[in-house]
N, C-alpha and C positions, 0 to 999 in steps of 0.2 A: 357325809362322805364327800371327797373332793369332786368326783364326777358329777354328783347331783348339784353341788354348789356351782360348779363351772357351767353346766347346762342351764341352770336357773339364771345365772348372770347373762349368758348369751341370749336368753329369752327375755331379758330386761325385768327379771323378778328380783326384788331386793332381798339379799341374803343377810344372815346374821353377822357375817364379817366379810371383809373385802377379799375376794379370791386373788390368786396370784399365779404367775408363771415366771420362768427365768429362761435365759438362753446361755448355753455353754457351761453353766455351773456344774451340770452333771458330767462334765469332762474335766473339771478342775480337781485333779486326783488328791492333792494335799488337803483341799477343803473337804472332799468326800471322806477321806480317812479320818479327819478331825471330827466330822459329824457322825459317821457310822461306826468307827473303830475297825473297819475292814482294811487290811493291808493291800493297797492297790496303787499302781503307778502307770505311766504310759507304756511300760514294758510288760505289764501283767497280761495273762491270757485274756482273750476276748470275753470268755464266759465269766471270769472274775470281774472284769470291768463292767459287764452288763449287770451282774448281781449288785455290785457296789453302787452303780448309778441308780438302779431301781430303789435300793434302800435309801439313798440320799433324797431322791425325789419324794419318797414317802415321808421321810423325816421332815423335810421342808414344806410338806403339805401342798404340793402343786395341784392346781385344778385343771390345767390345760397344758398341752404340749404342742409347740409350733412344729409343723412339718409340711413338706411338699413331696410329690413323687416325680414330677416332670422337671428335669434340669437340662443343662447343656448336653448331657449324654444323648439326647434325642437328635442332636446335630451330627452325630457320628464324628468324622474327622474334620468336618468343616467348622473350625472355630479357631480363634486367635488365642495364643498363650502369652500372657502378659507378665509371667513370673508371679511369685507370691511371697510376701514377707512372712516372718515368723509370727504365728498366732497361737497354735496349739502347743500343749505341753510337750517339752522335749524338742520343739522346733521341727516336728515331723512333717509339717505342711510347707516348709520352705522350698521354693523352686526358683531357679534363675533361668529357666527355659523361656525364651522369647521367640515366637514364630507366628506366621500368619499365612493362610492360604490365599490371601488377597494381596496383589502386588501394588495396588494404588487406589485412590478414591473413585476412579471411573468404574472399577470392578465392584466397588461397594454400591454405587448408584445404580448399576445394572443388575444387581443381585436378584435372582429369581429363586425363592425357596422351593417352589414346585419342581424345578429342574435340578437344583443343586443339593438339596437336603434329602436324607433317607425317606423312604415311603413307609408309613406305618398303617397297619390295618386297625379298625375299631376294636376287634378282640384283643390285639396286642396291647393297645393303649389301656383298655379296660383292665387287663391283667396287671399292668404296672401299678395302677391305683390300688387294686385289691391286695396285691402282694405287700406293698408298702404299708397300707392301712392295717392289715392284719399283723404285720410285724410290730407296728407301733402299739396296737392294742395289747399284744402279748407282752411287750416290754414295759408299758405304762398302764397297767390294768385299772388303776383307780383315777385316771385322768380323762378328760375330754381329749380325744385324738382327732386327727384331721388328715386330709390329703389336699393336694393342690398343685399349682403350677408356679415354678420359680422364674421361668423365662417368659413371662407373659407378653412383654412388648419391648420396652427400652432395655430391660435386663437381658433379653434375648439378643438384641443388637449389640450390646456391650460384649457379650460372650463371643458372638460371631466375628466382630470386626476389631475389638479392642478400642480403647478410648482415642488413640491418636488418629486412626483412620475414620472412626465415627465422626469426630469433631471436624476433621478436615473435609470430609464429604458433605457434612451438614452445612459447613461454612461456604463451600463452593456453590452448592445448589440446594437450598432448603426445600424447594418444591419437589425436585427429583428425589431427594432423600425421603421426603414425606410419602411420595408414591411408592418407594421401596418399602417404607414402614407399613403402608397399607397391604402390600403383598405379603410381608411377613405376618401381619395380623391375620390375614385370610388363611395362611398355612397353619398357624398355631391354633386357630379356631377349632380344629378337629379335637384337640385335647380338652378344650372347654366343653364341647358338645358331648364327648364321651363321659367326662366327669359328671355331667348332669344326669347321665343314665345310671350312675351307681347309686347305692343306698347310703353312701357316706353323708352324714347330715351337716358336718361343718367342713368348709373348704377354705383354703388360703390362696389368694391371688397376690403374688409377690411381684413388684416391679419397682426397681430403684430409679425413679423418674427424675431425681434431683441430686444435687451435691449438698455438702454440709451447709453451705451458705444459701442454698435455694436453687432456682432453675438454672440450667446450664445453656439455655437458649431462650429466645423470645417467648413470652407466655402465649402469644397468639398462635405460634407454631404448635404448642401443646394442645391448644383448644381446637386446632384444625385436624391434627393427625394422631394425637395420643388419646384424648378422652373419648372421642367418638368410637375409636377402635376398642378401648377398654369397655365401653358401655355395651357394644355389640357382643364382645366376648362373654361378659357377665350375664347377658340376657337369659340364656338357657339355664344358668344356675339359679337365677331368680324364679324362673318359671317352674323349676323343679322343687322349689321351696327350701333351698339350701340356706344355711347361715354362712354368709360370705364375709370373710375378714380380708382386709387389704393391708399390705405391708410395703413401706418404702423406707430405705435409709435416708438420712439427710433431713433437710428442712422443707417440708411440703405444705407449710402453713398457707401460702397463697393459693394452693390448689385443693384445700380441704373441701370446699363447696363443690368443685368439679368432680372430685372423687365420690362425694356423697351422691351427686346426680347420676353417677354411673350405676348406682344401685347396690352399693355395698351395705353390709349390716354392721360393720365395725372397723375401727382404725387401729393399726399397730404402728407405733412411732418411736423414734429416737428422741433424746432430750431437746434437740434443736427445733422440733416442731412444737407449736404452741398448744399444749394440752388444755390450757385454760379456755382457749377459743373453742375447741372441740366440746369441752364439757358444757360451756355456756350455750352453745347453739344446738348440739346433738346429744347432750348427756341423758336425755329422757327417751330418745328414739334410736340410739345406736350404742353398741358397746365400744370400749376403747381400752387399749393396753399400753401401759407405760408409767412414767417415762423418767425414772430416776437416772441421774447422770453417773455413768461408770467411772468417770474421772474423779469424782468425789470419793468413791470407794478405793480408787488407786492411790490417791494422795491426801485425802482429807482427814480431818480429826474426827473423833467421835461426835463432837458437837455438830460438825458439818454434815456428817452422815445422818444423824437424827433429824436435822433440819431439812435435809433433802427428802427423807421419807415423809416427814410431816407436811412438806409442800405438796407432795403427790396426794397424800390422804386428804388434805384440805380441798384440793381441786376435785378429787374423784369420789369421795366417800358418800356423797349424797346422790350419786348417779348409779343406778342399779346395774349397769353393764360395765363398770370399771373393774379392771384387773391390775393389780400392782405388778410391776416388773422393772428391772434395771434396763433402761431403754436401748442400750447398745452393748449388751452382754456382760457377763462376769467372767472375764478371760482368766487363764491360768496364772497370769502374773499379778492378779489381785491379791493383796495380803490376806491371809486366812483370817486374821483377827478382825479385819475390816469387814469381810464378808459375813463373819459370824455376828458381828455387832449390827450390821444391816438387817440380818434376819431377826435378831432380837428386837430391833425397833419395829419391824413389820409385825411381829407377833404381838407386841404391846399395843400397837396403834390400829390394828385391823378391825377391831370390833366396832360395829355401828351402834 
């Protein structure tokens, strides 16, 4: 069963075949219809979409589903809207709304979450986790489910300030920005502390700490203000015996060792992060998930798609905690034939 295989891999037990997960494919309605035969689209009722997604995940034999409970919603109205390009089927996620509650970089540098963000009680936070986790378990009953925090540190600051104000304030005074980062970390710590009190065994710590090309500021700033905070945040999760997965978009290769030192159990990465480095250094001690390149599914030939799956398998197959995944989603504009062939290659190559 998928759940058993997924949990075994997270516990670094070698399974008969490489487990897998994917992101967004369960909302690629044309692909889902091709796989399941269920007539479904972005306009279908939610219950039809949920049934079709569940059937698709079962058919593609997922072992784990990525999820978090704590997002920018916990900020209330204190967040910057940067607009949103089309990603979802039918363009339902497009937004041209741009606004910010912050008038300039000085307000960013002076920001005090304790005074300016909503107050949450421990029981309220606890219920957020339980509600989300129970929904996930109901929707994906044969997968390893999880809960976690999306706005752990840098991702929280991006949602609060937007990139323009964040980079301006950081450039004007990196130390004051770091002190504000410390204040934010102390505020978000309550969500980590409560998560440690739940009986949810697998948790996700999400933080987009880099860009596609790597760090967006000096590495020493990260090592002074980011990783010490992440390590403190994660500490109660480790003490509670959780399996802790870490996700960042972009290329975080230069910080893999720093992240490992924070106490995580596994790495989730996009194709720009060097999975070979993770496999070589942490392949027997940590799980890792990735990292086929979605651009190859979007534009590549069958030969290129197969070569990309083979590349990932060659890196990960000898590592007990490796999960196959397309490292930056299978979005709705992915050609159905390419996605089907990718899955065919995975099925053919996954046996150890």
